[in-house]
FIBA-653943 format. One line per 2 residues: number of its first residue (from 0); their letters; for each residue x, y, z of N, C-alpha, C. Coordinates in Angstrom, 1 decimal, decimal comma, padded with zeros to 4 digits. Each point is the difference from the previous one (the first is absolute). Example, Ala and Ser with C-alpha at 12.3 -4.5 7.8 and 13.67 -1.06 7.14 Angstrom:
0 = AS = 013,2:-005,7:007,8:-000,9:001,2:000,0:000,9:001,2:000,0 | -000,4:001,1:-000,7:000,9:001,1:000,0:-000,8:001,1:000,8 $
// end
This chain:
0 = XX = -009,5:021,7:-010,9:001,3:-000,3:000,6:-000,1:-001,4:000,6 | 001,1:-000,8:-000,2:000,0:-001,3:000,6:001,2:-000,1:001,0 $
2 = XX = -000,3:-000,5:001,2:001,0:-000,1:001,0:000,1:-001,5:000,5 | 001,1:-000,3:000,5:000,2:-001,3:000,7:000,8:000,2:001,2 $
4 = XX = 000,1:-001,1:000,8:000,8:000,0:001,2:000,9:-001,2:-000,1 | 001,4:000,3:000,1:000,9:-001,1:-000,1:001,0:000,0:001,2 $
6 = XX = 000,8:-001,1:000,0:000,9:-000,1:001,1:001,4:000,4:-000,4 | 000,7:000,8:000,8:001,4:000,3:-000,2:000,6:-000,2:001,4 $
8 = XX = 001,0:-000,9:000,0:000,7:-000,3:001,3:-001,0:-000,3:001,1 | -001,1:-000,7:-000,4:-001,0:-000,5:001,0:-001,0:001,0:000,4 $
10 = XX = 000,1:001,3:-000,6:-000,9:001,0:000,4:-001,0:000,3:-001,2 | -001,2:000,3:000,3:-001,0:000,4:-001,0:000,3:001,3:-000,5 $
12 = XX = 000,0:000,2:-001,4:000,2:001,3:-000,6:-001,0:000,2:-001,1 | -000,4:001,3:-000,1:-001,1:000,4:-001,0:000,7:000,2:-001,3 $
14 = XX = -000,6:-000,6:-001,1:000,6:000,2:-001,3:-001,1:000,5:-001,0 | 000,4:000,8:-000,9:-000,8:000,5:-001,1:000,3:-000,9:-001,2 $
16 = XX = -001,1:-000,6:-000,6:000,2:-000,9:-001,1:000,0:000,9:-001,3 | 001,1:-000,2:-000,8:000,1:000,6:-001,3:000,2:-001,1:-001,1 $
18 = XX = -001,0:-000,4:-000,6:000,1:-001,2:-000,9:000,4:-001,2:000,7 | 001,1:-000,6:-000,4:000,6:-001,2:000,6:001,0:000,3:001,1 $
20 = XX = 000,1:001,3:000,4:001,0:000,4:001,0:-000,7:000,7:001,2 | 000,8:000,1:001,1:-000,5:000,6:001,2:001,0:001,0:000,4 $
22 = XX = -000,5:001,2:000,4:000,9:001,0:000,6:-000,4:000,1:001,5 | 001,0:000,0:000,8:-000,2:000,1:001,5:-000,4:001,5:000,2 $
24 = XX = -001,2:000,2:000,6:-000,5:001,3:000,2:000,9:000,8:000,9 | 000,5:-000,5:001,1:000,8:000,8:000,9:001,4:000,3:-000,6 $
26 = XX = 000,5:-000,9:-000,9:001,2:000,3:-000,7:-000,1:001,3:-000,8 | -001,2:000,1:-000,6:-000,2:001,1:-000,9:-000,5:001,3:000,7 $
28 = XX = -000,8:-000,3:001,1:-000,5:001,1:000,8:000,3:-000,3:001,5 | 001,1:000,4:000,5:000,5:-000,4:001,4:-001,0:000,4:001,1 $
30 = XX = -000,8:001,0:-000,2:-000,9:000,5:001,0:-001,2:-000,9:000,2 | -000,2:-001,0:-000,9:-001,2:-000,8:000,0:000,4:-001,3:000,8 $
32 = XX = -000,8:-000,4:001,0:000,3:-001,2:000,7:000,0:-001,2:-000,9 | 000,7:-001,1:000,4:000,1:-001,1:-000,9:-001,1:-001,0:000,1 $
34 = XX = -001,0:000,3:000,9:-001,2:-000,8:000,2:-001,2:000,7:-000,5 | -000,8:-000,7:-000,8:-001,2:000,7:-000,6:-000,9:000,6:001,1 $
36 = XX = -000,3:-000,7:001,0:-000,9:000,5:001,0:000,6:001,3:000,6 | 001,3:000,0:000,4:000,6:001,1:000,6:000,1:001,2:-001,0 $
38 = XX = 000,2:-000,3:-001,3:000,0:001,1:-001,0:-001,4:000,6:-000,1 | -001,1:-000,8:000,1:-001,3:000,6:-000,1:-000,4:000,7:001,3 $
40 = XX = 000,4:-000,5:001,1:-000,2:000,7:001,3:000,7:001,3:000,1 | 001,1:000,1:-000,6:000,8:001,2:000,0:-000,5:001,1:-001,0 $
42 = XX = -001,0:-000,5:-000,8:-000,7:001,0:-000,9:000,7:000,2:-001,3 | 001,0:-000,9:-000,4:000,7:000,2:-001,3:-001,0:-000,3:-001,2 $
44 = XX = 000,0:000,8:-000,9:-000,8:-000,2:-001,2:000,8:-000,8:-001,0 | -000,1:-001,3:000,1:000,8:-000,9:-000,9:-000,3:000,2:-001,4 $
46 = XX = -001,2:000,2:-000,4:-000,4:000,2:-001,4:000,7:001,3:-000,5 | 000,0:001,0:000,7:000,7:001,3:-000,4:001,5:-000,2:-000,1 $
48 = XX = 000,6:-000,9:000,8:001,4:-000,2:000,0:000,5:-000,9:-001,1 | -001,0:-000,8:-000,6:000,4:-001,0:-000,9:000,9:000,5:-001,2 $
50 = XX = -000,3:001,1:-000,6:000,8:000,5:-001,1:001,5:000,3:000,4 | 000,2:000,5:001,2:001,3:000,3:000,5:000,7:-001,4:000,3 $
52 = XX = -000,7:-000,9:000,5:000,6:-001,3:000,3:000,4:-000,7:-001,3 | -000,8:000,1:-001,0:000,3:-000,6:-001,3:001,2:000,7:-000,7 $
54 = XX = 000,1:001,3:000,2:001,1:000,8:-000,6:001,3:-000,1:000,8 | 000,0:-000,6:001,2:001,1:000,0:000,8:001,1:-000,9:-000,5 $
56 = XX = 001,2:000,1:000,6:001,1:-000,8:-000,4:000,1:-001,3:000,9 | -001,0:-000,2:000,8:-000,1:-001,2:000,9:000,1:-001,2:-000,9 $
58 = XX = 000,7:-001,1:000,5:000,1:-001,2:-000,8:-001,3:-000,7:-000,3 | -000,1:-000,6:-001,1:-001,2:-000,8:-000,4:000,3:-001,4:000,2 $
60 = XX = -000,9:-000,7:000,7:000,2:-001,5:000,3:-001,0:-000,8:-000,8 | 000,4:-001,1:-000,6:-001,0:-000,9:-000,7:-001,0:-000,5:001,0 $
62 = XX = -001,3:000,3:-000,3:-001,0:-000,5:000,9:000,0:-001,5:000,2 | 000,3:-000,7:-001,0:000,1:-001,5:000,1:001,1:-000,5:000,9 $
64 = XX = 001,0:000,9:000,3:001,1:-000,4:000,9:-000,3:000,2:001,5 | -001,1:000,7:000,3:-000,2:000,4:001,4:-000,8:-001,0:000,8 $
66 = XX = 000,3:-000,1:001,2:-000,9:-000,7:001,0:-000,9:001,0:000,6 | -001,3:-000,3:-000,2:-001,0:001,0:000,4:-000,5:-000,3:001,4 $
68 = XX = -000,6:001,1:000,6:-000,6:-000,1:001,3:-001,5:000,3:-000,1 | -000,8:-000,2:001,0:-001,4:000,5:-000,1:000,0:001,5:-000,3 $
70 = XX = -000,9:000,4:-000,8:000,0:001,4:-000,5:000,0:001,0:001,1 | -000,8:-000,2:001,0:000,0:000,8:001,3:000,5:-001,0:001,0 $
72 = XX = 001,2:000,0:000,4:000,5:-001,1:000,9:-000,7:000,0:001,4 | -000,3:001,2:000,5:-000,7:000,0:001,3:-001,1:001,1:000,0 $
74 = XX = -001,1:-000,4:-000,6:-001,1:000,9:-000,1:-000,5:000,4:001,4 | -000,6:001,2:000,2:-000,6:000,3:001,3:-001,1:-000,9:000,3 $
76 = XX = -000,9:-000,2:-001,0:-001,1:-000,9:000,1:-000,2:-000,7:-001,3 | -000,4:-001,3:000,1:-000,4:-000,8:-001,2:-001,4:-000,4:000,3 $
78 = XX = -001,0:000,6:-000,7:-001,4:-000,3:000,2:-000,4:-000,8:-001,2 | -000,6:-001,2:000,2:-000,4:-000,9:-001,0:-001,6:-000,1:000,0 $
80 = XX = -000,5:-000,3:-001,2:-001,4:-000,2:-000,2:-000,3:-001,5:-000,3 | -001,0:-000,6:000,7:-000,4:-001,3:-000,4:-001,3:000,1:-000,8 $
82 = XX = -000,3:-001,0:-000,8:-001,3:-000,1:-000,8:-000,3:001,3:-000,7 | 001,0:000,5:-000,7:-000,3:001,3:-000,7:-000,2:-000,2:-001,5 $
84 = XX = -000,2:-001,2:-000,5:-000,4:-000,2:-001,4:-001,3:-000,8:000,1 | -001,0:000,3:-000,8:-001,3:-000,7:000,1:000,2:-001,5:-000,2 $
86 = XX = 000,8:-000,4:-001,0:000,1:-001,4:-000,3:000,7:-000,8:001,1 | 001,0:000,7:000,7:000,6:-000,6:001,1:-000,9:-000,2:001,2 $
88 = XX = -000,8:001,0:000,3:-001,0:-000,1:001,1:-000,9:-001,2:-000,3 | -000,5:-000,1:-001,3:-000,9:-001,0:-000,3:000,6:-001,4:000,1 $
90 = XX = 001,3:-000,2:-000,4:000,6:-001,3:000,0:000,2:-000,4:001,5 | 000,1:001,0:000,9:000,1:-000,3:001,4:-001,3:-000,2:000,7 $
92 = XX = -001,1:000,0:-000,8:-001,4:-000,2:000,6:-000,6:001,2:000,6 | 000,5:001,2:-000,4:-000,5:001,2:000,7:-000,6:000,9:-001,1 $
94 = XX = -000,9:000,9:000,4:-000,4:001,1:-000,9:000,9:001,2:000,3 | -000,3:001,1:-000,7:000,8:001,2:000,2:-000,1:000,4:001,5 $
96 = XX = 001,2:000,1:000,6:000,0:000,5:001,4:-000,6:001,4:000,1 | -000,6:000,3:001,2:-000,5:001,4:000,1:001,1:001,0:000,3 $
98 = XX = 001,1:-000,4:000,4:001,1:000,8:000,3:001,3:-000,7:-000,3 | 001,1:000,6:-000,4:001,2:-000,7:-000,3:000,5:-000,9:001,2 $
100 = XX = 000,5:-001,1:-000,3:000,6:-000,9:001,0:001,5:000,4:000,1 | 000,3:001,0:000,8:001,4:000,5:000,2:000,8:-000,9:001,0 $
102 = XX = 001,2:-000,2:-000,3:001,0:-000,6:000,9:001,4:000,6:-000,3 | 000,9:-000,2:001,0:001,3:000,5:-000,1:001,0:-001,1:-000,3 $
104 = XX = 001,1:000,4:-000,7:001,2:-000,7:-000,1:001,1:000,7:000,7 | 001,0:-000,8:000,4:001,2:000,7:000,6:001,2:000,0:-001,0 $
106 = XX = 000,9:000,9:000,2:001,1:000,1:-000,9:000,9:-001,3:-000,1 | 000,0:-000,8:001,1:000,8:-001,2:000,0:-000,5:-001,1:-000,9 $
108 = XX = -001,3:000,2:-000,5:-000,5:-001,0:-000,9:000,3:000,3:-001,5 | 000,6:001,2:-000,3:000,3:000,3:-001,3:001,2:-000,7:-000,6 $
110 = XX = -000,1:-000,1:-001,4:001,2:-000,5:-000,7:000,1:000,6:-001,4 | 001,1:000,0:-000,5:000,3:000,7:-001,3:-000,4:-000,9:-001,2 $
112 = XX = -000,1:000,7:-001,1:000,0:-000,7:-001,3:001,2:-000,9:-000,1 | -000,2:-001,3:-000,4:001,1:-000,9:-000,2:000,4:-000,7:001,3 $
114 = XX = -000,4:000,5:001,2:000,3:-000,7:001,2:-000,9:-001,2:000,3 | 000,5:-001,0:000,7:-000,9:-001,2:000,2:-001,0:000,3:001,1 $
116 = XX = -001,2:-000,4:-000,3:-001,1:-000,1:001,0:000,1:-001,3:000,8 | -000,2:000,1:001,3:000,2:-001,1:000,8:-001,3:-000,8:000,3 $
118 = XX = 000,1:-001,3:-000,4:-001,1:-000,9:000,4:000,3:-000,4:001,5 | -000,9:000,4:000,9:000,4:-000,2:001,4:000,1:-001,5:000,4 $
120 = XX = 000,7:-000,2:001,1:000,1:-001,4:000,5:-001,3:-000,5:000,5 | -000,9:000,9:000,5:-001,1:-000,4:000,7:-001,3:-000,2:-000,9 $
122 = XX = 000,1:000,2:-001,3:-001,2:000,0:-000,8:000,3:-000,5:-001,4 | -000,9:-000,7:-000,6:000,1:-000,4:-001,4:-001,0:000,9:-000,9 $
124 = XX = -000,7:000,9:000,6:-001,0:000,7:-000,7:000,4:001,5:-000,3 | 001,0:000,0:-000,9:000,6:001,3:-000,4:-000,7:000,4:-001,3 $
126 = XX = -000,6:001,2:000,0:-000,8:000,4:-001,1:000,5:001,3:-000,6 | -000,4:000,4:-001,2:000,5:001,2:-000,7:-001,2:000,9:-000,1 $
128 = XX = 000,3:001,3:-000,2:-001,0:001,1:-000,2:000,7:001,1:-000,8 | -000,3:000,1:-001,3:000,5:001,1:-000,8:-000,8:001,3:000,3 $
130 = XX = 000,7:001,0:000,3:-000,6:001,3:000,5:000,7:001,2:-000,5 | -000,8:001,1:000,0:000,5:001,4:-000,3:000,4:000,6:001,3 $
132 = XX = 001,2:000,6:000,1:000,4:000,8:001,2:000,0:001,4:-000,3 | -000,4:000,8:000,9:000,0:001,5:000,0:001,0:000,5:001,0 $
134 = XX = 000,9:000,9:-000,5:000,9:000,7:000,9:-000,4:001,4:000,2 | -000,2:000,4:001,3:-000,5:001,3:000,3:001,1:001,0:000,0 $
136 = XX = -000,2:001,2:-000,5:001,0:001,0:-000,1:-000,2:001,3:000,8 | -001,3:000,2:000,5:-000,3:001,2:000,7:-000,9:-000,4:001,2 $
138 = XX = 000,1:000,8:001,1:-000,7:-000,3:001,2:-001,5:000,4:-000,2 | -000,9:-000,8:000,6:-001,4:000,4:-000,1:-000,9:-000,6:001,1 $
140 = XX = -000,9:000,7:000,5:-001,1:-000,4:000,9:-001,3:000,6:-000,4 | -001,1:-000,8:000,0:-001,3:000,4:-000,4:000,1:000,6:-001,4 $
142 = XX = 000,5:-000,8:-000,9:000,2:000,4:-001,4:-001,3:-000,4:-000,8 | -000,7:000,9:-000,7:-001,1:-000,4:-000,8:000,4:-000,8:-001,2 $
144 = XX = -000,9:-000,8:-000,5:000,3:-000,9:-001,1:000,6:000,8:-001,2 | -000,6:001,2:-000,3:000,5:000,7:-001,2:001,3:000,7:000,2 $
146 = XX = 000,6:-000,1:001,2:001,4:000,5:000,2:000,9:-001,1:000,4 | -000,5:-001,2:000,1:000,8:-001,1:000,6:001,2:-000,4:-000,9 $
148 = XX = -000,1:000,1:-001,3:001,1:-000,4:-000,8:001,2:000,9:000,0 | -000,2:001,2:000,6:001,1:001,0:000,2:001,0:-000,6:001,0 $
150 = XX = -000,4:-001,0:000,8:000,9:-000,5:001,0:000,9:-001,1:-000,6 | -000,3:-000,5:-001,2:000,7:-001,1:-000,6:001,3:000,4:-000,7 $
152 = XX = 001,1:-000,6:000,4:001,3:000,2:-000,7:000,1:-000,9:-001,2 | -000,3:-001,3:000,2:000,2:-001,0:-001,1:-000,6:-001,3:000,3 $
154 = XX = 000,3:-001,0:-000,9:-000,6:-001,3:000,0:001,0:-001,1:-000,3 | -000,3:-001,2:000,5:000,9:-001,1:-000,3:-000,7:-001,3:000,1 $
156 = XX = 000,7:-001,1:-000,3:-000,6:-001,3:000,2:000,3:-000,5:001,4 | -000,9:-000,9:000,4:000,1:-000,6:001,4:-000,5:-001,4:-000,1 $
158 = XX = 000,6:-000,9:000,7:-000,5:-001,4:000,2:-000,3:-000,2:001,5 | -001,3:000,0:000,3:-000,4:-000,2:001,4:-000,1:-001,4:000,4 $
160 = XX = 001,2:-000,7:000,0:000,1:-001,4:000,3:-000,6:-000,3:001,4 | -000,9:-001,0:000,0:-000,8:-000,2:001,2:000,2:-001,5:000,5 $
162 = XX = 000,1:-000,1:001,3:000,1:-001,4:000,6:-001,5:-000,2:000,5 | -000,7:-000,8:-000,8:-001,5:-000,1:000,2:-000,4:-000,6:001,3 $
164 = XX = 000,6:-001,1:000,4:-000,5:-000,6:001,3:000,2:001,0:001,2 | 001,1:000,7:000,0:000,2:000,9:001,1:-000,9:001,2:-000,2 $
166 = XX = -000,3:000,4:-001,2:-000,9:001,1:-000,2:-001,4:-000,3:000,5 | -000,4:-001,3:000,0:-001,3:-000,4:000,4:-000,1:-000,4:001,5 $
168 = XX = 001,1:000,1:000,7:000,0:-000,4:001,4:-000,6:001,1:000,8 | -000,2:001,1:-000,5:-000,6:001,2:000,7:-000,9:000,8:-000,9 $
170 = XX = -001,0:000,7:000,5:-000,8:000,8:-000,9:000,7:001,2:-000,6 | 001,1:000,4:000,7:000,9:001,0:-000,6:001,1:-000,7:-000,9 $
172 = XX = 000,3:000,5:-001,1:000,9:-000,7:-001,0:001,5:000,3:000,3 | 000,3:000,8:000,9:001,4:000,5:000,1:001,0:-001,0:000,1 $
174 = XX = -000,2:-001,1:000,8:001,1:-001,0:000,2:000,3:-000,7:-001,3 | -001,0:-000,3:-000,8:000,3:-000,7:-001,3:000,6:000,8:-001,1 $
176 = XX = 000,0:001,3:000,3:000,5:001,0:-001,0:001,4:000,6:000,4 | 000,6:-000,5:001,0:001,2:000,6:000,5:001,2:-000,9:000,2 $
178 = XX = -000,1:-001,2:-000,5:001,2:-000,9:000,0:001,2:000,7:-000,7 | 001,2:-000,3:000,5:001,2:000,7:-000,6:000,0:-000,3:-001,5 $
180 = XX = 000,5:001,0:-000,8:000,3:-000,2:-001,4:-001,2:-000,5:-000,8 | -001,2:000,6:000,2:-001,2:-000,4:-000,7:-000,7:001,1:-000,7 $
182 = XX = 000,6:001,2:000,0:-000,6:001,2:-000,7:000,8:000,5:-001,1 | 000,0:-000,6:-001,2:000,8:000,5:-001,1:-000,4:001,4:-000,4 $
184 = XX = 000,9:000,9:-000,3:-000,2:001,4:-000,2:001,0:000,6:-001,0 | -000,4:000,2:-001,2:000,9:000,5:-001,0:-000,4:-000,5:-001,4 $
186 = XX = 000,8:000,1:-001,0:001,4:000,4:000,0:000,2:001,5:000,0 | -001,0:000,7:-000,5:000,2:001,5:-000,1:-001,3:000,7:000,4 $
188 = XX = 000,2:001,3:000,3:-001,1:000,9:000,3:-000,2:000,9:-001,2 | -001,2:000,1:-000,5:-000,3:001,0:-001,0:-000,8:001,1:000,6 $
190 = XX = 000,4:001,2:-000,2:-000,7:001,2:000,6:-001,4:000,2:-000,6 | -000,8:000,5:000,8:-001,5:000,1:-000,4:-000,2:000,8:-001,3 $
192 = XX = 000,9:001,0:-000,2:-000,2:000,8:-001,2:000,1:-000,8:-001,3 | 000,6:-001,2:000,0:000,2:-000,8:-001,2:-001,1:-001,0:-000,2 $
194 = XX = -001,0:000,0:000,9:-001,1:-001,1:-000,1:-001,3:000,7:000,1 | -001,1:-000,8:-000,4:-001,3:000,6:000,1:-000,4:000,3:001,5 $
196 = XX = -000,9:000,9:000,2:-000,3:000,4:001,4:-000,4:-001,3:000,8 | 000,6:-000,1:001,2:-000,4:-001,2:000,8:000,5:-001,3:-000,6 $
198 = XX = 000,9:000,1:-001,0:000,5:-001,3:-000,6:-001,1:-000,8:-000,5 | -001,1:000,6:-000,4:-001,2:-000,7:-000,5:000,2:-000,5:-001,4 $
200 = XX = -000,5:-001,2:-000,3:000,0:-000,5:-001,4:001,3:-000,8:-000,3 | 000,8:-000,4:001,0:001,2:-000,7:-000,3:-000,2:-001,5:000,1 $
202 = XX = 000,5:-000,7:-001,0:-000,1:-001,5:000,0:001,0:-000,5:001,1 | -000,6:-000,9:000,9:000,8:-000,6:001,0:-000,1:-001,5:-000,1 $
204 = XX = 001,2:-000,7:000,1:000,0:-001,4:-000,2:001,0:-000,7:001,0 | -000,4:-001,1:000,5:000,9:-000,8:000,9:000,2:-001,4:-000,7 $
206 = XX = 001,3:-000,4:-000,1:000,4:-001,2:-000,6:000,8:-000,9:000,9 | -000,3:-001,3:000,1:000,7:-000,9:000,8:000,7:-001,0:-001,0 $
208 = XX = 001,3:000,0:000,0:000,8:-000,8:-000,9:-000,4:000,2:-001,4 | -000,3:001,3:-000,4:-000,4:000,3:-001,3:-001,5:-000,2:-000,3 $
210 = XX = -000,7:-000,6:000,8:-001,4:-000,3:-000,2:-000,8:001,2:000,6 | -000,9:000,6:-000,8:-000,8:001,1:000,4:-001,1:-000,5:001,0 $
212 = XX = 000,1:000,5:001,2:-000,9:-000,3:001,1:-001,0:001,1:000,3 | 000,4:001,2:-000,2:-000,8:001,2:000,3:000,1:000,9:-001,3 $
214 = XX = -001,1:000,5:-000,4:000,0:000,8:-001,2:-001,2:001,0:000,1 | 000,3:001,3:000,2:-001,1:001,0:000,3:000,5:001,3:-000,4 $
216 = XX = -000,8:001,0:000,4:000,3:001,4:-000,3:-000,3:000,8:001,3 | 000,9:001,0:000,2:-000,2:000,8:001,3:-001,4:000,8:000,0 $
218 = XX = -000,6:000,1:-001,1:-001,4:000,6:000,0:-001,0:-000,9:000,7 | 000,4:-001,2:000,2:-000,9:-001,0:000,7:000,0:000,1:001,5 $
220 = XX = 000,8:000,9:000,5:000,1:000,1:001,5:-001,3:000,6:000,5 | -000,5:-000,5:001,2:-001,2:000,5:000,6:000,2:001,4:000,5 $
222 = XX = 001,1:000,2:000,7:000,4:001,4:000,5:001,2:000,4:-000,8 | 000,0:001,0:-000,8:001,1:000,5:-000,7:001,0:000,8:000,9 $
224 = XX = 001,1:000,4:-000,5:001,0:000,7:000,8:-000,5:001,2:000,7 | -000,7:000,9:-000,7:-000,5:001,2:000,5:-001,0:-000,2:001,2 $
226 = XX = -000,9:-000,9:-000,2:-001,0:-000,3:001,1:000,7:-000,7:001,2 | 000,9:-000,8:-000,3:000,8:-000,7:001,1:000,7:001,0:000,8 $
228 = XX = 000,7:001,0:-000,6:000,7:001,0:000,7:-001,0:000,9:000,8 | -001,1:000,3:-000,6:-001,0:000,8:000,8:-000,5:-000,7:001,2 $
230 = XX = -000,2:-001,3:-000,1:-000,5:-000,8:001,1:001,1:-000,1:001,1 | 001,2:-000,3:-000,4:001,1:-000,2:001,0:000,2:001,3:000,7 $
232 = XX = 000,0:001,2:-000,7:000,3:001,2:000,7:-001,2:000,5:000,8 | -001,1:-000,6:000,0:-001,0:000,3:001,0:000,5:-000,5:001,4 $
234 = XX = 000,9:-001,0:000,0:000,4:-000,6:001,2:001,4:000,3:000,4 | 000,9:000,1:-000,9:001,4:000,1:000,3:000,7:001,0:-001,0 $
236 = XX = 001,1:000,5:000,4:000,8:000,9:-000,9:000,9:-000,9:-000,9 | -000,1:000,2:-001,3:000,9:-000,6:-000,9:001,2:001,0:-000,1 $
238 = XX = 001,2:-000,6:-000,1:001,2:000,7:000,0:000,9:-000,4:-001,2 | 000,9:000,9:-000,4:001,0:-000,4:-001,1:000,7:-001,3:000,3 $
240 = XX = 000,0:-000,9:-000,9:000,7:-001,3:000,2:-000,9:-001,1:000,5 | -001,3:000,4:000,3:-000,9:-001,1:000,3:-000,4:-000,7:-001,3 $
242 = XX = -000,4:-001,3:000,2:-000,4:-000,8:-001,1:-001,4:-000,6:000,2 | -000,8:000,0:-001,1:-001,3:-000,6:000,0:000,0:-001,1:-001,0 $
244 = XX = -000,4:-001,2:000,3:000,0:-001,2:-000,9:-001,4:-000,3:-000,2 | -000,4:000,0:-001,3:-001,4:000,2:-000,4:-000,8:-001,2:-000,2 $
246 = XX = 000,4:-001,2:000,4:-000,8:-001,2:-000,1:000,3:-000,8:-001,3 | -000,5:-001,2:000,0:000,3:-000,9:-001,1:-001,3:-000,5:-000,7 $
248 = XX = 000,2:-000,3:-001,3:-001,2:-000,5:-000,8:-000,1:-001,5:000,2 | -001,0:-000,6:-000,6:-000,3:-001,4:000,1:001,1:-000,8:-000,5 $
250 = XX = 000,0:-001,3:000,4:001,0:-001,0:-000,5:001,0:-000,4:001,0 | -000,1:000,4:001,3:000,9:-000,4:001,0:000,0:-001,5:000,2 $
252 = XX = 001,1:-000,5:000,5:000,2:-001,5:000,2:-001,0:-000,6:000,9 | -000,4:000,6:001,1:-000,9:-000,6:000,9:-001,4:-000,2:-000,6 $
254 = XX = -000,4:000,7:-001,0:-001,4:-000,1:-000,6:-000,1:-001,0:-001,1 | 001,1:-000,6:-000,4:000,1:-001,0:-001,1:-000,4:-001,4:000,5 $
256 = XX = -000,4:-000,8:-000,9:-000,3:-001,4:000,3:000,8:-000,9:-000,8 | 001,0:-000,7:000,6:000,4:000,1:001,4:000,8:001,3:000,2 $
258 = XX = 000,2:000,4:001,3:000,8:001,2:000,2:001,4:-000,1:-000,6 | 000,5:001,1:-000,3:001,4:000,1:-000,6:000,8:000,8:001,1 $
260 = XX = 001,0:-000,7:000,5:000,9:000,7:001,0:001,4:000,1:-000,6 | 000,6:001,1:000,3:001,4:000,1:-000,5:001,0:-000,8:000,8 $
262 = XX = 001,0:-000,4:-000,7:001,0:-000,9:000,7:001,4:000,4:-000,5 | 001,0:-000,5:000,7:001,4:000,3:-000,4:000,2:-000,4:-001,5 $
264 = XX = 000,7:000,9:-000,7:000,2:-000,2:-001,4:-000,9:000,7:-000,9 | -001,2:000,4:000,5:-001,0:000,8:-000,8:000,5:001,4:-000,2 $
266 = XX = -000,5:000,7:-001,0:000,2:001,4:-000,2:-001,3:000,7:-000,3 | -000,2:001,1:000,7:-001,3:000,7:-000,2:000,4:001,4:-000,5 $
268 = XX = -000,8:000,5:-001,1:000,2:001,3:-000,6:-001,3:000,8:000,1 | 000,2:001,3:000,3:-001,1:000,9:000,0:000,4:001,0:-001,1 $
270 = XX = -000,9:000,2:-001,0:000,2:000,9:-001,1:-001,2:001,0:000,0 | 000,3:001,3:-000,1:-001,0:001,0:-000,1:000,5:001,0:-001,1 $
272 = XX = -001,0:000,3:-000,9:000,4:001,0:-001,1:000,8:001,1:000,6 | 001,1:000,3:-000,7:000,8:001,2:000,2:000,8:-000,1:001,3 $
274 = XX = -000,2:-001,0:000,9:000,7:-000,1:001,2:001,0:-001,1:000,0 | 000,1:-000,8:-001,1:001,0:-001,0:000,0:-000,5:-001,3:000,5 $
276 = XX = 001,0:-000,9:000,3:-000,3:-001,4:000,5:000,8:-000,2:001,3 | -000,7:-000,4:001,0:000,6:-000,3:001,3:000,1:-001,6:000,0 $
278 = XX = 001,2:-000,4:000,2:000,3:-001,5:000,0:000,6:-000,4:001,3 | -000,6:-001,1:000,6:000,6:-000,5:001,2:000,0:-001,6:000,0 $
280 = XX = 001,2:-000,6:000,1:000,0:-001,5:000,2:-000,4:-000,3:001,4 | -000,5:-001,3:000,2:-000,4:-000,5:001,3:001,1:-000,9:000,5 $
282 = XX = 000,4:000,1:001,2:001,0:-000,9:000,7:-000,6:-000,4:001,3 | 000,5:-001,1:000,5:-000,4:-000,4:001,4:000,8:000,8:001,0 $
284 = XX = -000,7:000,3:001,1:000,6:000,6:001,1:000,9:-001,0:000,7 | 001,2:000,4:000,3:001,0:-000,9:000,7:000,0:000,2:001,5 $
// end
């Protein structure tokens, strides 16, 4: 099943993708909240409901005509990993970390597929990071690795746009990862049942103005999805609608000679097998 979140009258709405069309989930099933996180928190089995949604008389809207929103507009938590690909750790001058470098993003940093990412007034060092996002569908604490994937609802593309000079002003990366409109998230969520376990073996690519900058495979991650969930739930409870962003491969702008920084007029794309292509133009903050 493929889902997206789009805007209707300025409000985020959950949609089921059927080919080139979208069916509003709540129009077809009024008992289901219009927000993906709320639908998951309420315990609705969206996969089981999909046949009824597809068979309903709810109107079909052309996907290409919709203005999208971040897939989970207000996640409970957004937990990100740094240095989670061997080649990216190496290009940053580090060996494999002994433990994942976790940091948080806030919901105000998210932006939709097609929406402009903001190059902030205060920095010229705007960088890209093509990543895999995991959306949690079930609550879990102290989950063993062999049960961890049971918590996953689905996967999507993410661009962990980073303001590098602010990121490096402090040993914690949070400030450089939370500028407004810097976390591209979309265009669709694909449920876990349609993908290999842990989304392993998917080709991931990042392109700047059509030029391939990052080219890797999710099997190259140091910590896979299952191990990451097991480690996180040693510490905190994962809940439906939480998001985990799994780190980026080599090829980021700051590690190039000379560095490559994104500027107004650029376009960055994140493409992952089976998950589509996330596209965001870059504009100056006004």
